MIBANU-438555 format. One record per residue (C-alpha): residue number from 1; x, y, z. Coordinates in nm, 2 decimals, decimal comma, m for minus. Last residue first. Example, Ala and Ser with C-alpha at 12.3 -4.5 7.8 and 13.67 -1.06 7.14 Angstrom:
// MIBANU-438555
2/1,37/m0,11/0,71
1/1,23/m0,45/0,78
END
This chain:
// MIBANU-438555
672/11,30/6,03/11,87
671/11,37/6,21/11,54
670/11,01/6,15/11,43
669/10,92/5,93/11,14
668/10,84/6,06/10,79
667/10,58/5,86/10,60
666/10,64/5,96/10,23
665/10,35/5,93/9,99
664/10,46/5,88/9,63
663/10,29/6,08/9,36
662/10,13/6,02/9,02
661/9,93/5,72/9,14
660/9,74/5,94/9,38
659/9,57/6,14/9,11
658/9,61/6,52/9,17
657/9,31/6,71/9,28
656/9,36/6,63/9,64
655/9,71/6,79/9,62
654/9,56/7,11/9,49
653/9,30/7,09/9,77
652/9,59/7,16/10,00
651/9,61/6,93/10,30
650/9,38/7,03/10,58
649/9,57/7,15/10,89
648/9,48/7,06/11,25
647/9,53/7,34/11,49
646/9,24/7,55/11,37
645/9,25/7,93/11,39
644/9,19/7,95/11,01
643/9,53/8,09/10,93
642/9,70/7,83/11,16
641/9,96/7,96/11,40
640/9,99/7,65/11,62
639/10,01/7,44/11,29
638/9,95/7,07/11,29
637/9,96/6,85/10,98
636/10,26/7,04/10,84
635/10,29/7,03/10,46
634/10,53/6,90/10,20
633/10,55/6,85/9,82
632/10,90/6,73/9,72
631/11,00/6,74/9,35
630/11,31/6,57/9,20
629/11,46/6,60/8,85
628/11,39/6,92/8,66
627/11,17/7,11/8,90
626/11,04/7,46/8,81
625/10,73/7,30/8,65
624/10,58/7,22/8,99
623/10,59/7,58/9,11
622/10,44/7,71/8,79
621/10,15/7,47/8,82
620/10,09/7,58/9,18
619/10,07/7,94/9,06
618/9,83/7,83/8,79
617/9,62/7,67/9,07
616/9,62/8,00/9,25
615/9,51/8,17/8,93
614/9,22/7,93/8,91
613/9,13/8,01/9,26
612/9,11/8,38/9,18
611/8,89/8,31/8,88
610/8,67/8,08/9,09
609/8,60/8,34/9,36
608/8,50/8,20/9,70
607/8,64/8,52/9,86
606/8,73/8,33/10,17
605/8,93/8,07/9,98
604/9,12/8,34/9,80
603/9,19/8,52/10,12
602/9,33/8,19/10,27
601/9,59/8,15/10,00
600/9,58/7,82/9,81
599/9,83/7,75/9,95
598/9,84/7,87/10,30
597/9,47/7,86/10,38
596/9,44/7,51/10,26
595/9,77/7,34/10,32
594/10,07/7,29/10,10
593/10,32/7,47/10,33
592/10,63/7,38/10,13
591/10,74/7,31/9,77
590/11,09/7,16/9,78
589/11,25/7,17/9,43
588/11,54/6,97/9,31
587/11,72/7,00/8,97
586/11,64/7,37/8,96
585/11,46/7,60/8,72
584/11,38/7,98/8,68
583/11,13/8,16/8,46
582/10,89/8,20/8,75
581/11,08/8,18/9,08
580/10,98/8,53/9,20
579/10,61/8,45/9,19
578/10,68/8,11/9,36
577/10,84/8,29/9,66
576/11,20/8,20/9,69
575/11,47/8,04/9,90
574/11,76/7,94/9,69
573/12,04/7,71/9,81
572/12,39/7,85/9,82
571/12,73/7,77/9,68
570/12,99/8,04/9,72
569/12,97/8,41/9,67
568/12,66/8,46/9,46
567/12,68/8,64/9,13
566/12,37/8,71/8,93
565/12,15/8,79/9,23
564/11,80/8,66/9,18
563/11,53/8,92/9,18
562/11,32/8,67/8,99
561/11,13/8,95/8,83
560/11,44/9,08/8,64
559/11,38/9,45/8,64
558/11,09/9,57/8,45
557/10,89/9,72/8,73
556/11,16/9,87/8,94
555/11,53/9,98/8,95
554/11,63/9,87/8,60
553/11,41/10,13/8,43
552/11,54/10,42/8,65
551/11,90/10,33/8,61
550/11,86/10,29/8,23
549/11,69/10,62/8,19
548/11,95/10,79/8,39
547/12,23/10,64/8,18
546/12,07/10,73/7,85
545/12,01/11,09/7,97
544/12,38/11,11/8,08
543/12,50/11,04/7,73
542/12,84/10,89/7,69
541/12,75/10,55/7,86
540/12,94/10,23/7,90
539/13,17/10,40/8,16
538/12,86/10,42/8,37
537/12,90/10,06/8,49
536/13,25/10,14/8,62
535/13,12/10,44/8,81
534/12,83/10,22/8,94
533/13,09/9,97/9,07
532/13,27/10,26/9,25
531/12,93/10,35/9,40
530/12,88/9,99/9,53
529/13,24/9,99/9,66
528/13,16/10,30/9,87
527/12,85/10,13/10,00
526/13,04/9,83/10,11
525/13,31/10,04/10,28
524/13,06/10,26/10,46
523/12,88/9,97/10,63
522/12,81/10,16/10,95
521/12,63/10,43/10,74
520/12,57/10,80/10,81
519/12,90/10,98/10,90
518/13,12/10,81/10,65
517/12,84/10,81/10,39
516/12,80/11,19/10,41
515/13,18/11,24/10,36
514/13,17/11,02/10,05
513/12,87/11,21/9,92
512/13,02/11,56/9,89
511/13,30/11,62/9,64
510/13,45/11,27/9,61
509/13,13/11,08/9,54
508/12,96/11,36/9,34
507/13,27/11,41/9,13
506/13,31/11,04/9,06
505/12,95/11,02/8,96
504/13,00/11,31/8,71
503/13,32/11,15/8,57
502/13,13/10,82/8,50
501/12,85/11,01/8,33
500/13,07/11,21/8,09
499/13,06/11,58/8,17
498/12,75/11,77/8,07
497/12,72/12,06/7,83
496/12,98/12,21/7,59
495/13,16/12,43/7,84
494/13,16/12,13/8,08
493/12,92/12,05/8,36
492/12,92/11,80/8,65
491/13,20/11,99/8,82
490/12,97/12,29/8,89
489/12,74/12,06/9,08
488/13,02/11,97/9,31
487/13,11/12,34/9,37
486/12,75/12,42/9,46
485/12,73/12,12/9,70
484/13,06/12,23/9,86
483/12,89/12,56/9,96
482/12,59/12,37/10,10
481/12,83/12,14/10,29
480/13,00/12,44/10,46
479/12,68/12,62/10,54
478/12,48/12,32/10,67
477/12,51/12,39/11,05
476/12,47/12,76/10,98
475/12,12/12,68/10,85
474/12,08/12,79/10,48
473/11,99/13,12/10,31
472/12,05/13,11/9,94
471/12,29/13,36/9,77
470/12,58/13,12/9,76
469/12,36/12,88/9,57
468/12,36/13,09/9,25
467/12,74/13,15/9,24
466/12,80/12,78/9,32
465/12,56/12,66/9,05
464/12,79/12,81/8,79
463/12,73/12,82/8,42
462/12,35/12,76/8,45
461/12,20/12,46/8,28
460/12,05/12,51/7,93
459/11,68/12,52/7,83
458/11,60/12,78/8,10
457/11,28/12,75/8,30
456/11,45/12,59/8,61
455/11,70/12,88/8,60
454/11,42/13,13/8,71
453/11,61/13,23/9,02
452/11,28/13,24/9,21
451/11,24/12,86/9,15
450/11,57/12,80/9,34
449/11,46/13,00/9,64
448/11,13/12,80/9,65
447/11,34/12,48/9,64
446/11,55/12,61/9,93
445/11,22/12,67/10,13
444/11,10/12,32/10,06
443/11,44/12,17/10,18
442/11,41/12,39/10,49
441/11,06/12,25/10,57
440/11,16/11,89/10,49
439/11,46/11,89/10,71
438/11,81/12,04/10,67
437/12,03/12,06/10,98
436/12,31/11,85/10,83
435/12,28/11,81/10,45
434/12,14/11,49/10,30
433/11,79/11,65/10,30
432/11,92/11,88/10,03
431/12,00/11,59/9,81
430/11,65/11,46/9,82
429/11,49/11,80/9,79
428/11,65/11,86/9,45
427/11,56/11,51/9,33
426/11,20/11,55/9,42
425/11,17/11,91/9,27
424/11,29/11,81/8,93
423/11,24/12,13/8,73
422/11,62/12,16/8,67
421/11,62/11,85/8,47
420/11,97/11,75/8,36
419/12,14/11,88/8,68
418/11,85/11,75/8,89
417/11,87/11,40/8,76
416/12,24/11,37/8,82
415/12,23/11,49/9,18
414/11,93/11,26/9,24
413/12,11/10,96/9,09
412/12,38/10,97/9,36
411/12,10/10,95/9,63
410/11,94/10,66/9,44
409/12,26/10,46/9,45
408/12,30/10,54/9,83
407/11,94/10,42/9,90
406/11,96/10,09/9,73
405/11,71/10,02/9,45
404/11,97/10,01/9,17
403/12,15/9,71/9,33
402/11,84/9,50/9,39
401/11,71/9,48/9,75
400/11,66/9,12/9,88
399/11,36/8,92/9,79
398/11,55/8,63/9,63
397/11,66/8,48/9,96
396/12,00/8,31/9,93
395/12,10/8,01/10,14
394/12,41/7,87/10,32
393/12,35/7,56/10,52
392/12,52/7,62/10,86
391/12,28/7,38/11,04
390/12,14/7,65/11,26
389/12,10/7,88/10,97
388/11,92/7,63/10,76
387/11,68/7,57/11,05
386/11,62/7,94/11,10
385/11,56/8,01/10,73
384/11,33/7,70/10,70
383/11,13/7,82/11,01
382/11,07/8,17/10,86
381/11,00/8,06/10,49
380/10,62/8,09/10,52
379/10,67/8,47/10,58
378/10,76/8,51/10,21
377/10,43/8,38/10,07
376/10,34/8,09/9,84
375/10,66/7,90/9,90
374/10,95/7,75/9,71
373/11,27/7,59/9,85
372/11,53/7,56/9,58
371/11,81/7,32/9,49
370/12,07/7,33/9,20
369/12,27/7,60/9,39
368/12,32/7,35/9,67
367/12,50/7,11/9,44
366/12,35/6,76/9,39
365/12,63/6,50/9,44
364/12,47/6,25/9,67
363/12,62/6,43/9,97
362/12,43/6,74/9,87
361/12,12/6,53/9,83
360/12,16/6,42/10,19
359/12,22/6,77/10,32
358/11,91/6,90/10,14
357/11,71/6,61/10,28
356/11,81/6,70/10,63
355/11,72/7,07/10,58
354/11,39/7,00/10,42
353/11,29/6,74/10,68
352/11,39/6,96/10,98
351/11,20/7,26/10,83
350/10,88/7,04/10,80
349/10,94/6,91/11,15
348/10,95/7,27/11,27
347/10,62/7,36/11,08
346/10,44/7,06/11,24
345/10,40/6,69/11,22
344/10,51/6,64/10,86
343/10,31/6,52/10,55
342/10,55/6,46/10,26
341/10,41/6,41/9,90
340/10,69/6,29/9,68
339/10,72/6,33/9,31
338/10,81/5,99/9,16
337/11,18/5,90/9,17
336/11,48/5,81/8,95
335/11,37/6,00/8,65
334/11,22/5,88/8,32
333/11,38/5,99/8,00
332/11,39/6,35/7,88
331/11,20/6,51/7,59
330/10,90/6,51/7,81
329/10,55/6,59/7,67
328/10,35/6,88/7,81
327/9,98/6,85/7,73
326/9,78/7,14/7,61
325/9,43/7,29/7,66
324/9,42/7,67/7,60
323/9,28/7,79/7,93
322/8,98/7,90/8,14
321/8,84/7,58/8,29
320/9,12/7,49/8,53
319/9,13/7,12/8,65
318/9,38/7,02/8,39
317/9,64/7,24/8,56
316/9,73/6,97/8,83
315/9,71/6,67/8,59
314/9,95/6,83/8,35
313/10,19/6,92/8,63
312/10,18/6,56/8,78
311/10,25/6,41/8,44
310/10,53/6,67/8,39
309/10,71/6,58/8,71
308/10,71/6,21/8,63
307/10,82/6,26/8,27
306/11,15/6,43/8,38
305/11,16/6,81/8,35
304/11,34/7,07/8,14
303/11,31/6,99/7,77
302/10,94/7,01/7,75
301/10,77/6,94/7,41
300/10,44/7,12/7,40
299/10,47/7,40/7,16
298/10,13/7,50/7,05
297/10,06/7,73/6,75
296/9,74/7,94/6,71
295/9,69/8,11/6,38
294/9,50/8,44/6,37
293/9,25/8,48/6,09
292/9,09/8,78/6,25
291/9,27/8,92/6,55
290/9,05/8,99/6,85
289/8,89/8,65/6,85
288/9,22/8,45/6,83
287/9,37/8,69/7,09
286/9,08/8,64/7,35
285/9,27/8,40/7,58
284/9,60/8,60/7,56
283/9,45/8,94/7,65
282/9,20/8,77/7,88
281/9,49/8,69/8,11
280/9,49/9,05/8,23
279/9,80/9,16/8,42
278/9,73/9,45/8,66
277/9,96/9,39/8,96
276/9,73/9,15/9,14
275/9,66/8,98/8,80
274/10,02/8,85/8,80
273/10,00/8,47/8,78
272/9,95/8,38/8,41
271/10,16/8,07/8,38
270/9,89/7,84/8,23
269/9,82/8,11/7,98
268/10,16/8,05/7,83
267/10,32/8,31/7,61
266/10,43/8,42/7,27
265/10,27/8,69/7,06
264/10,34/8,72/6,69
263/10,22/9,03/6,51
262/10,18/9,09/6,14
261/9,86/9,28/6,18
260/9,91/9,46/5,85
259/9,72/9,78/5,95
258/9,79/9,79/6,24
257/10,02/9,61/6,48
256/10,12/9,93/6,65
255/9,77/9,99/6,77
254/9,70/9,64/6,90
253/10,03/9,62/7,07
252/9,98/9,95/7,25
251/9,63/9,84/7,36
250/9,76/9,52/7,50
249/10,03/9,71/7,70
248/9,76/9,94/7,84
247/9,52/9,67/7,95
246/9,79/9,45/8,11
245/10,04/9,20/7,95
244/10,15/8,90/8,16
243/10,00/8,64/7,92
242/10,21/8,79/7,64
241/10,53/8,67/7,79
240/10,73/8,78/7,49
239/10,59/9,00/7,20
238/10,72/9,00/6,84
237/10,59/9,28/6,61
236/10,67/9,28/6,24
235/10,59/9,58/6,01
234/10,72/9,83/6,26
233/10,80/10,14/6,05
232/10,47/10,21/5,88
231/10,29/10,16/6,21
230/10,54/10,39/6,38
229/10,48/10,67/6,13
228/10,11/10,61/6,11
227/10,07/10,68/6,49
226/10,29/10,99/6,48
225/10,09/11,14/6,20
224/9,76/11,04/6,35
223/9,83/11,19/6,69
222/9,56/11,11/6,94
221/9,58/10,73/6,99
220/9,95/10,70/6,92
219/10,03/10,99/7,16
218/9,80/10,86/7,42
217/9,96/10,52/7,41
216/10,30/10,68/7,44
215/10,17/10,87/7,74
214/10,02/10,56/7,91
213/10,31/10,32/7,88
212/10,60/10,53/8,01
211/10,34/10,72/8,22
210/10,30/10,39/8,43
209/10,66/10,41/8,52
208/10,63/10,77/8,67
207/10,69/11,09/8,47
206/10,86/11,41/8,55
205/10,88/11,76/8,40
204/10,81/11,91/8,75
203/10,49/12,09/8,63
202/10,39/11,79/8,43
201/10,42/11,56/8,73
200/10,23/11,81/8,93
199/9,94/11,80/8,70
198/9,90/11,42/8,73
197/9,94/11,45/9,10
196/9,68/11,72/9,13
195/9,42/11,49/8,96
194/9,51/11,19/9,17
193/9,50/11,40/9,49
192/9,15/11,53/9,41
191/9,03/11,18/9,32
190/9,17/11,06/9,66
189/8,98/11,34/9,83
188/8,65/11,25/9,67
187/8,69/10,88/9,73
186/8,79/10,92/10,10
185/8,48/10,75/10,24
184/8,55/10,47/10,00
183/8,88/10,39/10,17
182/8,77/10,09/10,37
181/8,63/9,94/10,04
180/8,99/9,91/9,91
179/8,99/9,62/9,66
178/8,64/9,58/9,50
177/8,47/9,90/9,60
176/8,78/10,11/9,58
175/8,86/9,98/9,24
174/8,51/10,04/9,10
173/8,50/10,40/9,24
172/8,84/10,48/9,11
171/8,75/10,36/8,76
170/8,90/10,06/8,58
169/9,13/10,08/8,28
168/9,35/9,81/8,42
167/9,69/9,98/8,40
166/9,60/10,34/8,49
165/9,35/10,25/8,76
164/9,59/9,99/8,90
163/9,87/10,25/8,91
162/9,66/10,52/9,08
161/9,56/10,27/9,35
160/9,92/10,15/9,40
159/10,04/10,51/9,43
158/9,77/10,59/9,68
157/9,87/10,29/9,89
156/10,24/10,40/9,90
155/10,14/10,76/9,97
154/9,95/10,67/10,29
153/9,57/10,64/10,30
152/9,40/10,91/10,51
151/9,32/10,82/10,88
150/9,03/11,03/11,00
149/9,01/11,34/11,23
148/9,36/11,46/11,18
147/9,38/11,40/10,80
146/9,23/11,73/10,69
145/9,33/11,75/10,32
144/9,50/12,08/10,23
143/9,54/11,97/9,86
142/9,90/12,11/9,88
141/9,99/11,88/10,16
140/9,85/11,58/9,97
139/10,05/11,69/9,67
138/10,38/11,71/9,85
137/10,31/11,36/10,00
136/10,24/11,24/9,64
135/10,57/11,39/9,52
134/10,77/11,22/9,79
133/10,59/10,89/9,75
132/10,65/10,91/9,37
131/11,02/10,97/9,42
130/11,04/10,67/9,65
129/10,87/10,45/9,39
128/11,10/10,56/9,10
127/11,05/10,88/8,90
126/11,16/10,91/8,55
125/11,29/11,26/8,49
124/11,21/11,47/8,17
123/11,51/11,58/7,97
122/11,32/11,56/7,64
121/11,07/11,82/7,75
120/10,72/11,76/7,87
119/10,37/11,88/7,77
118/10,24/11,57/7,60
117/10,35/11,66/7,24
116/10,67/11,81/7,37
115/10,79/11,47/7,48
114/10,78/11,33/7,12
113/11,12/11,16/7,08
112/11,18/11,11/7,45
111/10,83/10,95/7,47
110/10,91/10,69/7,20
109/11,23/10,58/7,37
108/11,06/10,57/7,72
107/10,78/10,36/7,58
106/11,04/10,12/7,43
105/11,21/10,11/7,77
104/10,87/10,06/7,95
103/10,76/9,78/7,72
102/11,09/9,61/7,76
101/11,35/9,60/7,49
100/11,43/9,56/7,12
99/11,41/9,80/6,84
98/11,62/9,68/6,54
97/11,82/9,96/6,38
96/12,14/9,84/6,55
95/12,11/9,50/6,40
94/12,41/9,50/6,17
93/12,46/9,16/6,02
92/12,60/8,81/6,10
91/12,27/8,64/6,20
90/12,28/8,35/6,45
89/12,52/8,49/6,71
88/12,35/8,83/6,68
87/12,02/8,66/6,74
86/12,15/8,50/7,06
85/12,28/8,83/7,19
84/11,95/9,00/7,10
83/11,75/8,74/7,29
82/11,98/8,76/7,60
81/11,95/9,14/7,61
80/11,57/9,15/7,58
79/11,53/8,88/7,85
78/11,77/9,06/8,08
77/11,60/9,39/8,03
76/11,28/9,23/8,15
75/10,92/9,22/8,02
74/10,99/9,18/7,65
73/10,89/9,36/7,32
72/11,07/9,30/6,99
71/11,00/9,55/6,71
70/11,11/9,47/6,36
69/11,09/9,70/6,07
68/11,44/9,85/6,11
67/11,59/9,50/6,08
66/11,47/9,50/5,71
65/11,32/9,17/5,63
64/11,55/8,99/5,39
63/11,38/8,65/5,45
62/11,69/8,56/5,66
61/11,60/8,85/5,88
60/11,26/8,70/5,94
59/11,41/8,37/6,02
58/11,66/8,52/6,27
57/11,37/8,70/6,45
56/11,18/8,37/6,46
55/11,49/8,19/6,57
54/11,51/8,41/6,88
53/11,14/8,38/6,96
52/11,15/8,00/6,93
51/11,47/7,97/7,14
50/11,32/8,19/7,40
49/11,01/7,97/7,42
48/11,21/7,65/7,44
47/10,95/7,41/7,59
46/11,04/7,44/7,95
45/10,69/7,55/8,05
44/10,45/7,54/7,76
43/10,47/7,78/7,46
42/10,13/7,89/7,33
41/10,23/8,08/7,02
40/9,96/8,32/6,89
39/10,00/8,44/6,53
38/9,87/8,74/6,35
37/10,00/8,77/5,99
36/10,32/8,71/5,80
35/10,38/8,34/5,72
34/10,49/8,09/5,99
33/10,85/7,97/5,97
32/10,92/8,01/6,35
31/10,58/7,89/6,46
30/10,59/7,57/6,24
29/10,96/7,52/6,33
28/10,89/7,52/6,70
27/10,62/7,25/6,66
26/10,84/7,04/6,43
25/11,14/7,05/6,67
24/11,40/7,31/6,58
23/11,77/7,31/6,46
22/11,72/7,06/6,18
21/11,41/7,23/6,04
20/11,57/7,57/6,07
19/11,89/7,47/5,88
18/12,07/7,80/5,95
17/12,29/7,94/5,67
16/12,27/8,28/5,83
15/12,25/8,49/5,52
14/11,93/8,33/5,40
13/11,88/8,26/5,03
12/11,82/8,51/4,75
11/11,46/8,43/4,69
10/11,27/8,71/4,51
9/10,94/8,75/4,69
8/10,64/8,73/4,47
7/10,41/9,04/4,46
6/10,04/8,96/4,49
5/9,77/9,11/4,28
4/9,41/9,14/4,39
3/9,17/9,31/4,15
2/8,98/9,60/4,31
1/8,61/9,56/4,37
END
């Protein structure tokens, strides 16, 4: 057996000058200053998770750790950006070599470097949901599936099935049996579409969001040289929101962490609420068993809520069996009220109460933007929306389309994506369909004409699209626009390659898209302003591949899950599902529709599945811990549209589980 010898670190003193013990509470400091090795940080709601992660990065850099050896993984671009901004404020040194970003953006970065290893080129396109639907529909047609006799699942559902299979590691048969039993008769055809879809992506030099995780994982698993290269580089891994990781993300972390296993994962099992999209809470629960000698740190001091809210929250989640037990302790002093349980006569009375109390709180000095109405499902907000509208109380619903998901932004992106990836069938057909008289059949014909030219196989773009396109046969109705399309694509090129991204977008807008918008949208001015804003945003990029990667990544899975608009015109109250509210906070929270069948969800109660019920309870916990000062828990006692068909509503079992002394019952009288 070899003799063990340990090098001692030369202490030169941190460059930041931070007094970590003074800046952090004892629990935070223990995690931040922990020695190398596997560490699980259970950070309770409102306990300063981001601060802990940020100071951990700063602490490592203060120990003369090379920024190049750090990898910081998050779930949203916003979180990654905020953390790096805070680190830069703490540490005055060059951090350009530190890799930080979402799982998908880091996956994209790795894949761009090694695309040829998986049958792609560096200019591959990243498909969003609409692109996937288009490609899947193409595949269904190519598979010659007879859908006239029986109803075949639509592209949207197939994409969800493929994604769940990829992210959970389950088989198609298992998934259909558990979640889509009514599609089991199509199992053979679905498998055929899935196989052809995978091949089609390679043929079109395209990937979907799941591929940004799956393909890098495949690279690391199968290519020892690449795997060891990244393992040698990333000596310290830091992972945010670890409770939300899925099977593939967990595998990626486990591989990259080898052989030194210096990985710190931060999360809260009590806030694991995304199993429906593939998140596996077992990743965080099993961490101490999977990583030998792992240290578990608990951060339980809450800086957000008053003690009354935290006592209720602790009691609510205590019922769950599968968890790391912890108790949130308030750093704040007691509030002015105990959380209120408010039974109302019916849904309209509930809406009246919420609206009236909002106005009263507003008169007491609480701004509308400091209040939120939370609910289990979006449709439960209908009466609230109508009542707020009738009382002229402005509100913002977080489920609106994000900027990069809008049709006109995606149309612009299609031109750009085709120019850099001439194999991109989806993008080509998308801008063809913008032309008058061009439908799916003609778009497909034009695509075949493009393939016959052979330019899709060339590494560099053609010198003049206009010369090539002039030889294609198009409907007379589209002749003028088709000619202009060729000239517009010409403008996107320079003798040295591609024009700057901002110039490319301007050319598309002025050359062809502005005219299309004028004749297609009644809110032309607004859409024009959106694209002008995109031009301004694009000024930050010199490389069109970087811009396209960012547009795709921000349009879907790793966008800010709250969906909250960053700039609201005027003061508005927030209406949000609890899932979208995770990570946010308000002074006053109204949690509505707390009846069995509504919350917990009726399907969960019917399934009689304890794991599903525990996740519903975690969702309840997340809702409670959004409130800083005041919390109102309401439910209608009568519901004409009851889930169960009964008129009388049973209060949510989650309310029954909470000790009565932790809440105050409000008896709300009728208006007359």
